[in-house]
N, C-alpha and C positions, 0 to 999 in steps of 0.2 A: 548573476544568479547566486542565491544563497541557499545552500542545502540545510534543511531543518533536521531531517532524520532519515534513517534507513532501517529497514527490517527485512528479515528473511524467514522463510518457513518452507515446509514440505508437506505434501498431502497425497493421499491415495486417490483423490478425485482427479478426473481428467480435466485438462485445461478448459474445455467447454463449460464445465460446471461453474468456473469462476466468471466467465463472460455472462452467464445467466444470472449471476449473483450481484455483480457490480451495478450500482445505480448510475444513471447518466449524470456525472458530476463535472461536466465541462465548466471550467471556471478557474478560480484562483483560491488557494494556492494550487500549484501543479502537483498531481499525484502520478508518478510514472511507475506503472506496474510492468514487470517482466516475468514471463512464464517460461519454463524449460522442463527438462526431465533429468533426474539424477541417475546414477548407475544402477539403482534398484528399481527404476521405472516409475518412481513417484514424481508427481508434478512439483516443481520448485517454483516458489513465488517470491519475488523481491519487490519492494516498494521504496521509492525515494520521494520525499516531499520537499519541494523547493519553492522559492518565491523570487520573482524578478520585479524590477521597476524601481523608481526613485524613492518610493515610500516603504520599501521592504524592511529597512531598519526599524521603523516605527511599528510595522505590523509584526515583525519578529518579536518585539518586546510585548506586544499585546497578546499574540496567540501562538507564537513559536514554541514556547516552553510547554504548553499543553499538548500541542501536536507531537513534539518530541517524546514526551512522557507516555503518550497513548499509542504510538504507532505500532509497537510490537503486539500489544494487547489487541488492538483493532485488527491486525493481520491474523492473529491467532483465531479471533472470532470469525473472520472471513473464511479461513480454512475450515473451521468446524461447520459453518453454514454450507459451504460448497460440498463437504463430505456428506452431510445429511441429505442434500438434494441429489447426490449422485446415485 
């Protein structure tokens, strides 16, 4: 497995707001989302993007850089969307 990028954020929205926001993106690359709570009661959100398989090196060259550059911005947008829906 090759990790492409990681991002973290915190939100006033409850975890359920994130589940209602995520699209069903079963597929590849893998997006591993983790939700928790910080000491202030805010929802913490972490995402890790990774690829596996024999062609991951090729796909890293093709799309890995774009994913790595956009992951924090995309997570920030996800948080904003979840907070608007909450």
